[in-house]
C-alpha positions in Angstrom: 5.1 -11.8 -22.9 1.4 -11.7 -22.9 0.8 -15.4 -22.9 3.3 -16.0 -20.1 1.7 -13.3 -17.9 -1.9 -14.6 -18.5 -0.9 -18.1 -17.3 1.3 -16.9 -14.5 0.2 -18.3 -11.1 1.3 -15.1 -9.4 -2.4 -14.2 -9.6 -5.3 -16.6 -9.4 -8.7 -15.2 -10.3 -11.8 -16.5 -12.1 -11.7 -16.1 -15.9 -15.1 -14.4 -15.7 -13.6 -11.6 -13.4 -10.8 -10.9 -15.8 -13.2 -10.9 -18.7 -15.6 -8.5 -17.0 -12.8 -6.1 -16.1 -11.3 -6.1 -19.6 -14.8 -5.5 -21.1 -15.6 -2.5 -18.8 -12.1 -0.9 -19.0 -11.9 -1.5 -22.8 -15.2 0.3 -23.4 -14.6 3.2 -20.9 -14.4 6.6 -22.5 -13.4 8.0 -19.1 -12.4 6.5 -15.8 -11.6 7.7 -12.3 -8.8 5.8 -10.5 -8.7 6.0 -6.7 -6.2 4.4 -4.4 -6.4 4.3 -0.6 -5.7 7.2 1.8 -2.0 7.8 2.8 -0.9 5.9 -0.4 2.2 3.8 -0.5 4.4 2.7 -3.4 2.1 -0.2 -4.4 -1.0 2.0 -4.4 0.6 4.8 -6.4 2.6 2.6 -8.7 -0.4 0.4 -9.5 -2.7 3.4 -10.1 -0.4 5.3 -12.3 0.6 2.2 -14.3 -3.1 1.4 -15.1 -3.8 5.1 -15.8 -1.0 5.2 -18.3 -2.2 2.1 -20.0 -5.8 3.4 -20.2 -4.7 6.8 -21.6 -2.7 5.0 -24.2 -6.0 3.5 -25.4 -7.7 6.9 -25.5 -9.5 6.8 -22.2 -9.7 10.1 -20.2 -8.4 9.2 -16.8 -8.5 11.0 -13.4 -6.2 9.8 -10.6 -6.5 10.7 -6.9 -7.0 9.5 -3.4 -9.3 10.7 -0.5 -7.1 12.2 2.2 -8.7 15.3 3.8 -5.2 16.9 4.1 -4.2 16.0 0.6 -0.7 16.0 -0.8 1.6 13.8 -2.8 3.8 11.9 -0.4 7.2 13.6 -0.6 9.1 10.3 -1.0 7.1 9.6 -4.2 7.2 12.9 -5.9 9.7 11.5 -8.3 7.3 8.8 -9.7 6.7 9.0 -13.4 3.2 10.6 -14.2 2.8 11.7 -10.6 2.1 15.2 -12.0 -1.2 13.9 -13.4 -2.8 13.2 -10.0 -5.4 15.7 -8.7 -6.8 16.6 -5.3 -10.1 14.8 -4.5 -12.0 18.1 -4.8 -11.3 18.0 -8.5 -13.0 14.7 -9.1 -16.4 14.4 -10.7 -19.1 13.3 -8.3 -20.5 10.4 -10.4 -17.8 8.8 -12.6 -19.0 6.4 -15.3 -16.2 4.0 -14.3 -14.5 3.9 -10.9 -11.4 1.8 -10.3 -10.3 1.3 -6.7 -6.8 0.1 -6.3 -4.9 -1.4 -3.4 -7.9 -1.6 -1.1 -11.3 -3.2 -1.2 -12.7 -1.4 1.8 -14.9 1.7 1.7 -13.4 3.3 4.8 -10.0 3.4 3.1 -11.3 5.7 0.5 -11.6 8.6 2.9 -13.6 11.6 1.6 -14.1 9.8 -1.8 -16.1 6.9 -0.3 -19.4 8.2 -1.8 -18.0 7.6 -5.3 -18.6 3.9 -4.8 -22.3 4.5 -4.6 -22.6 7.1 -7.3 -20.4 5.6 -10.0 -21.6 3.5 -13.0 -19.3 0.5 -13.1 -17.0 -0.3 -10.2 -13.8 -2.3 -10.5 -11.8 -3.2 -7.4 -8.1 -4.3 -7.9 -6.5 -5.4 -4.7 -4.5 -8.0 -2.8 -5.8 -7.5 0.7 -8.2 -9.9 2.3 -11.7 -8.5 3.1 -14.5 -10.6 4.4 -17.5 -11.0 2.1 -19.8 -10.2 5.0 -18.0 -7.0 5.9 -20.4 -4.1 5.3 -17.4 -1.9 4.3 -16.3 -4.3 1.6 -16.7 -2.9 -1.9 -18.7 -4.9 -4.5 -18.6 -4.5 -8.3 -16.1 -6.4 -10.5 -13.5 -7.7 -8.0 -9.9 -8.5 -9.1 -8.9 -9.3 -5.5 -6.4 -12.0 -4.8 -5.3 -12.1 -1.2 -2.4 -14.4 -2.1 -0.9 -12.0 -4.6 2.3 -10.3 -3.5 1.2 -6.8 -4.5 -1.6 -5.0 -6.3 1.0 -4.2 -8.9 1.1 -8.0 -9.7 -2.7 -8.0 -10.3 -2.4 -4.9 -12.6 0.5 -6.4 -14.5 -1.7 -9.5 -15.3 -4.6 -7.3 -16.2 -2.6 -5.3 -18.6 -1.5 -8.5 -20.3 -5.1 -9.5 -20.7 -5.8 -6.1 -22.2 -3.0 -6.7 -24.7 -1.1 -3.7 -23.4 2.6 -3.9 -24.0 4.7 -2.6 -21.1 6.9 0.4 -21.8 9.8 1.4 -19.5 7.7 3.9 -17.6 4.8 1.6 -16.9 7.2 -1.2 -16.0 8.9 1.2 -13.5 5.7 2.1 -11.9 4.7 -1.6 -11.5 8.2 -2.4 -10.2 7.8 0.3 -7.5 4.6 -1.4 -6.3 6.2 -4.8 -6.4 9.4 -4.0 -4.6 7.7 -1.9 -1.9 5.1 -4.5 -1.0 7.5 -7.4 -1.0 9.9 -5.6 1.3 12.5 -5.5 -1.5 11.8 -9.2 -2.0 12.5 -10.1 1.6 8.9 -11.1 2.6 7.6 -14.6 2.4 5.3 -13.6 -0.5 8.3 -13.5 -2.7 7.8 -16.7 -4.7 9.2 -17.9 -8.0 6.2 -16.4 -9.9 6.8 -13.1 -8.2 10.4 -13.1 -9.4 9.1 -14.0 -12.8 6.9 -10.8 -12.7 10.0 -8.8 -11.7 11.9 -10.3 -14.5 9.3 -9.2 -17.0 9.3 -5.7 -15.6 13.1 -5.5 -15.9 13.0 -6.8 -19.4 10.5 -4.0 -20.2 12.9 -1.4 -18.9 12.5 -1.0 -15.2 15.9 -0.2 -13.6 16.1 -1.7 -10.1 19.2 0.3 -9.1 17.6 3.6 -9.9 14.4 2.6 -8.1 16.2 1.4 -5.0 18.2 4.6 -4.8 15.0 6.7 -5.0 13.1 4.6 -2.4 15.8 3.8 0.2 19.0 5.7 -0.6 17.7 9.3 -0.7 16.7 10.4 2.8 17.2 13.9 4.3 19.7 14.3 7.1 16.8 15.1 9.4 15.8 11.4 9.2 18.9 10.5 11.2 18.1 13.1 13.8 14.6 11.7 14.3 15.9 8.1 14.2 18.3 9.0 17.0 15.4 10.4 19.1 13.3 7.3 18.4 16.0 4.9 19.3 16.6 6.8 22.5 13.0 5.9 23.5 12.9 2.3 22.2 11.4 -0.3 24.5 11.7 -4.1 24.4 8.9 -6.1 25.9 10.0 -9.8 25.6 6.9 -11.2 27.4 4.5 -9.4 25.1 2.7 -11.1 22.2 2.4 -14.3 24.2 6.1 -14.4 24.8 7.1 -13.7 21.2 8.3 -10.2 22.0 7.4 -6.6 21.1 9.9 -3.8 20.4 8.4 -0.3 20.0 9.1 3.4 20.0 7.5 6.6 19.0 8.2 10.0 17.4 6.7 13.4 18.1 5.8 16.4 16.1 8.6 18.2 18.1 11.1 15.7 16.7 10.0 16.4 13.2 10.1 20.1 13.7 13.6 20.1 15.1 14.8 17.9 12.2 12.8 19.9 9.6 11.2 16.7 8.1 7.7 15.4 7.7 6.0 12.1 8.6 6.7 10.6 5.2 10.4 11.2 5.7 10.5 9.0 8.8 8.4 6.1 7.7 11.5 3.9 7.5 12.3 4.2 11.2 10.4 1.0 11.5 12.9 -0.8 9.3 15.6 -0.2 11.9 13.5 -0.9 15.0 12.3 -4.3 13.5 15.9 -5.6 13.4 15.8 -6.5 17.1 15.9 -10.3 17.1 14.4 -10.6 20.5 11.0 -9.4 19.2 8.6 -11.0 16.7 6.7 -7.7 16.4 8.0 -4.2 16.0 6.0 -0.9 16.1 6.6 2.8 15.6 4.0 5.3 16.8 4.4 8.5 14.8 2.6 11.6 16.0 0.8 13.7 13.4 0.1 17.4 13.5 -3.4 16.8 14.8 -2.1 14.9 17.8 -3.1 11.4 16.4 -0.5 8.7 16.0 0.1 6.7 12.8 1.2 3.3 13.9 3.4 1.1 11.7 3.9 -2.5 12.7 6.0 -5.4 11.3 6.2 -9.1 12.1 9.1 -11.5 11.7 6.5 -14.1 10.7 4.9 -15.6 13.8 2.3 -12.9 14.3 -0.4 -11.7 11.8 -0.1 -8.0 12.3 -2.5 -7.3 9.5 -5.3 -9.1 11.4 -4.3 -7.3 14.6 -4.3 -3.8 13.0 -7.7 -4.6 11.5 -9.2 -5.0 14.9 -7.7 -1.5 15.8 -9.4 0.2 12.7 -6.5 -0.2 10.3 -5.2 -3.0 8.1 -2.5 -4.2 5.9 -0.6 -7.5 5.3 0.3 -10.4 7.6 3.8 -9.1 8.0 3.3 -5.3 7.6 0.3 -3.3 8.7 -0.8 -0.1 10.5 -3.6 1.9 12.1 -4.3 5.4 13.3 -4.9 6.1 17.0 -6.3 9.3 18.6 -5.1 8.2 22.1 -1.9 9.3 23.7 1.3 7.2 23.3 0.9 5.0 26.4 -2.8 4.2 25.7 -2.1 3.6 22.1 0.7 1.2 23.1 -1.5 -0.5 25.6 -4.3 -1.0 23.0 -1.7 -2.5 20.6 -0.3 -4.7 23.3 -3.7 -6.0 24.2 -4.6 -6.7 20.6 -1.4 -8.6 20.1 -2.0 -10.6 23.2 -5.4 -11.6 21.8 -4.1 -12.6 18.4 -4.4 -16.3 17.5 -1.3 -18.4 18.2 0.8 -19.2 15.1 
């Protein structure tokens, strides 16, 4: 298994980067692992998988993320080892080793951004593109492959180089990261090597049916109430995005209160809205308790929504990305509309 993973083209990075990461992590007596704010399945699965592997080697590991209003996302409370995460207030101010997962940008660390300056060794494990000249881009040892399907793919290759054998729990955590960031293997990043990674994880004990049920088949009834409200407001703008089309809607805190659900429970509204075949881009604006809007976007393939959302202060992937807006619904939609209009033609 190890030899196959090491040569797998699912991840392409310089040998020196792998060697540096293996050296630092192998020698670490303690390590702080941090993923991005508002963590998703890839961030959490990758972080917890690496933490499990390091603990198995005797390393004292702390796992967290830097949201000011910190909580474990309700849809991921079932993850193995999720009970080991701690609030950012419990993290030491100057960790000897800091590992940042699923982001390479300082601003995505939230309140924990200062750790990047106070730590000893810094290791960044990611699959998002960040410009080398970007002042927010983190340095250190960088295992960053923008062509990798998920951060979980990079972590799986790293564990192989560390001679860590995958147990069923670690494999499950990595599979969660892989399946969420590939859109359940529907996105164009799903290549033969990606399926090979999935095969190794299944062989190690990950159960795809159980993971799928937890991720997509276990929503509260209130989700349907909010979905109905969102679909009642949905708008199709066929002339937007240079004629490629935009479909969008929004949810409010009143919607959530009536349905007795939280923002995390309605994240998949976008998966219904995006099915409109007349639009290349779909967006859902979800109002938070502070009045801001968390905006999720998806592309059918002709628009790089990751680049668009980056211009609006967010980020993500070419086909799935998001940003936060402190404007009202109409102004947020207008800003998104303008950014999409300015996006380079495919």
